[in-house]
C-alpha positions as CSV (number, residue, x, y, z in Angstrom):
1,X,95.0,80.5,12.4
2,X,98.6,81.3,12.3
3,X,98.6,83.4,16.2
4,X,101.8,84.8,14.7
5,X,101.6,86.8,12.2
6,X,100.6,89.7,14.3
7,X,103.7,89.4,16.0
8,X,104.2,91.3,12.4
9,X,102.1,93.6,12.5
10,X,102.4,96.9,13.4
11,X,99.3,99.8,14.6
12,X,99.2,102.1,11.6
13,X,97.4,102.2,7.9
14,X,98.0,99.1,5.7
15,X,97.6,98.9,2.0
16,X,96.1,96.2,0.7
17,X,97.3,94.7,-3.2
18,X,96.3,92.4,-5.6
19,X,95.7,92.0,-9.7
20,X,93.1,92.2,-11.8
21,X,93.9,90.4,-14.6
22,X,96.2,92.4,-16.3
23,X,96.1,96.0,-13.3
24,X,97.0,96.0,-9.8
25,X,94.3,97.1,-7.6
26,X,94.1,97.9,-3.9
27,X,92.5,99.6,-1.0
28,X,94.3,100.9,2.7
29,X,93.4,99.8,5.4
30,X,93.6,99.9,9.3
31,X,93.0,96.9,11.1
32,X,94.1,93.8,9.1
33,X,92.2,89.9,10.7
34,X,92.5,86.7,10.3
35,X,90.0,84.1,9.9
36,X,90.5,80.6,9.7
37,X,89.7,79.1,5.7
38,X,87.6,76.5,7.3
39,X,85.7,79.0,9.0
40,X,83.9,80.8,5.7
41,X,81.0,81.4,4.4
42,X,80.1,78.5,1.2
43,X,79.0,81.9,-0.6
44,X,82.4,84.0,0.8
45,X,83.7,87.0,-1.7
46,X,86.9,88.3,-1.5
47,X,86.8,92.0,-0.8
48,X,90.0,92.6,-2.6
49,X,90.1,90.1,-5.7
50,X,86.3,90.0,-5.9
51,X,87.0,86.0,-6.0
52,X,84.6,83.3,-4.4
53,X,85.6,80.9,-1.7
54,X,85.5,77.8,-4.3
55,X,88.9,79.6,-6.5
56,X,91.3,79.3,-2.9
57,X,93.0,76.7,-1.7
58,X,93.7,75.8,2.5
59,X,97.5,75.9,2.7
């Protein structure tokens, strides 16, 4: 987990975006958290892009 990532966030409303095939999509959020990749369950589905854990690569 990168604890320093939280130092760059201020309190407020965030706009989270991604691409859904050929169009931009997004949502608003008033909080953010970081979950280590290995702690996510195998059946994890990204709430933003709806992709399973298996399509992501650990960095």
